[in-house]
C-alpha positions, -999 to +999 in steps of 0.1 A: -001+002-001+014+034-008+020+060+017-004+084+003-030+055+003-022+046+038-024+079+050-057+088+034-070+059+048-061+068+086-076+105+077-111+092+068-115+066+094-132+090+114-153+097+085-161+062+078-171+057+117-193+086+114-210+072+084-212+037+102-225+049+137-240+077+135-254+080+097-260+043+103-255+036+064-261-001+059-245+001+023-211+024+025-182+020+004-150+039+002-117+036-019-093+065-010-113+098-012-142+082-032-172+067-017-205+055-025-236+049+000-266+028-010-302+030-001-338+024-012-349+053+004-343+087-016-354+108+012-329+095+035-301+102+011-312+134+004-314+141+043-279+128+050-259+147+021-258+184+044-247+160+074-220+143+056-211+178+040-211+196+073-192+169+089-164+166+062-164+205+065-163+210+103-144+181+113-120+169+084-117+203+067-128+188+033-155+193+008-176+174-016-169+180-050-201+195-066-197+180-097-192+144-084-223+138-062-247+118-079-283+106-069-291+075-090-310+043-094-293+012-092-305+002-124-289+028-144-256+024-129-232+039-106-200+051-116-173+039-094-133+033-096-134+032-136-163+009-138-202+015-139-218-010-115-251-023-120-271-047-100-257-083-116-229-070-136-203-043-141-187-027-176-157-006-181-164+033-182-158+042-217-130+068-206-113+044-189-110+021-221-099+049-240-071+054-217-062+018-217-059+015-253-036+051-254-016+034-230-010+005-246-005+018-277+018+045-263+041+017-241+033-016-261+052-037-234+039-070-222+036-056-185+015-028-195-009-055-211-009-078-181-015-049-160-048-040-178-056-076-186-056-080-147-081-050-143-102-063-170-109-095-150-128-077-127-161-068-151-179-077-181-148-068-204-138-101-219-145-089-254-120-058-249-090-079-232-094-103-265-091-073-285-061-059-266-043-094-267-049-094-305-036-062-308-004-074-290-001-104-310-005-086-343+025-063-332+048-092-322+043-087-287+032-113-261+017-114-230 
């Protein structure tokens, strides 16, 4: 674990405890400084947003980015950590896919391909993985 990620986890542990113990969120996920709270009760979610903002501002001197706060139905998918998550599957975010292709074409090394193939194993991305492997095969590279 990188030092920065470790420090983020230490710093935001207080927020994690607030969300779990005070807000009483049943479905809370955080990775570094990105987090998701799931609920079937839209009114409850709308009610906790000001409390979360106040806690972050007053206790941790942080703010939620206004362009990164989304209220969505589960069926429309939630964008989190490079994937769009649905109830029974996830797909790679378009921007993530473009970035992966750009990196592979700029740095056509087996380690680059292996890194992205590892990422793609975590969702419905078998077709993209096959395309990337074919690109390497066609250009004399092997993973």
